[in-house]
N, C-alpha and C positions, 0 to 999 in steps of 0.2 A: 363553553366558556363565555360567561357574560363579561361584556365590555363596557366601559363608560368613556364619553367623550370628554374633552377639556372643558367644555361649557357644563357638563353634569358634575364633574370634579369641582369646578369653581363654586357651584351651588352648595355642594355638600361642605366645602371649606368656608363657605361665605366670603368669597373674594371674587373680584372681577376676573373676566376672562384674561384681560390685559396683565393683570397682576400674576395670574397663574403662568401665562406665557413668559413674563420676565423672570419669575422664580426658577422655571426650567431652564431658561437660556443662562441664568446666572449660577446654576448649580446649587440652589438653595434648596432646603428640605421640601421634597414634594413625593407624593406616592410614585411607586415604580411605574413606568410607562414604557410603551414602544411606539414606532412610527409605521403607518401603513400608507405609503405614498406621501402625501402632504399632512395627512391626520394623525394626530396622537391619540393613542388609546390607552386606557387603564384597565387592567383585569380587576373585576370587582373584589374578589376574594383577597387579592394583594393589597388592594385599598384598605379593606377592613382590617387587615393585619398591620399595616403601616399606621392606621389611626390609633389603633389599641396601643402600639408601641410608643406613640407620641403622648398617649395619656400616661404611661408608666414610666417614660423617659428612657426606655430601652431602645436599641437599634434592632429592627427586624432583619432576618437573614437577607442578603442581597439577592434578588433573582437572578437566574442565569443570563438573562439579556443584559442586565446591567453589569454583571461581572464581567462579561466579554468585552463591553465597552469600556469598562474602567481599567482593562488589562494595559500594561506598559506597551505591548505590541499594538494595540489598538490606538492608544495615544499617539504613538509614532506615526500612524498611518491614518490620521484624521478620523479616529472613532471606529474605523472598520479593522476587522481582524483579517489577516491573510489565510486564505485556504489552499 
């Protein structure tokens, strides 16, 4: 699985790292990502799918990691699901 960093995504999207972080924290459209410690990583194939969807105006399927974070249970518990 090839991953990209926030800095690499910023270069691809032609935005600053600061803007990318702001977009993520505000819930604005950004490629699907996940955190490993303090690092935010993006799966390269999911970024490519997201970029294609932006061109066509369609929504790509939500990855499992984001579906779990977007669930009502996760929202109730600060973004973490209960196990």
